[in-house]
N, C-alpha and C positions, 0 to 999 in steps of 0.2 A: 504494500500500500505505500502511496505517496505520502510524504510529509510536507507541511507547510511551515514557514516561519513568518510571524506577524510582528511587525515593528509599528512604534509610535501609537499605542494603544491608548487612548483618553483615559486618564486615572479614574474618573467615575464610572467608565463602562469596565474597566478591570475590576474595580470594587464590586459592582453589580454582578459581574461573572462569577467572581469568587464566591459572592454571597449565595449565588444560585446553586453553585456546586454544594456549599456546605447544607443549604437547605435540603436538597436532594439527597445528601450523604453519597455523593460521587465523586469520582476523581475528575480534577479540572478537565483533562483531556477530554473524558467522556461527556461532560457538562457542555464543554464547547461544541462537540460533534453533535449534540442534542439541538444546541440554540443554532447552530448554522443550518441544520436541518430544517427547522421550524422556520427560520428566515426564508431559506429557499421556497418552502411551501407556501408562505404568506406571499412571496413576490408572484409565484404561479397564479395563485388565487386573484392577486391584484391584476396580472396581465388578462387573465379570464373575464375579469369584470370590465374589461374595455381599457385597462390602462390609464384610469383617471389617477388624479393626484392622490396621495395618500389620504388626506383627510376628507376628499370627495368619497373616496371608496368607503372609508369607515363609516361617513354619514348614511351613504347609500346602503350599507349592510345593516346599520341600526334602524334607519327610517323608511327603507325601501325606496322604490323609484317609481316615476309615474310612467306609463306608456305614452305614445305619441297623442293619441286620442285624449287621455286624460289632460296632459299638459295643454293641448288645445283649448279644451273646455274651461280650463281654469283661466288660461289667457282671455278667453271670450267673456267670463264671468266678470274677470277685473276690467274689462273694457266697458260692460255694461256698469259697473259700479262707478266709473269715471264719468259717465252721463248723467248721473243723478247730481240735480242742483243743491 
């Protein structure tokens, strides 16, 4: 199996990784492999959702999204409200 060497890891990130390994009672290497795999899975999910920016993807996951017909109906309702004196 190939080995990788990571340099210039942010101190806060290093602390979080070490805490994760400690909480899961796993060796640091195993914890890193798990975290990398999860990150790649999240990236694949993100791409499958249309590649939207992270916050948009998170909001879409949490709140759902509208179909084209729903969005059009909402825009039409807003235009109707704008005509009210």
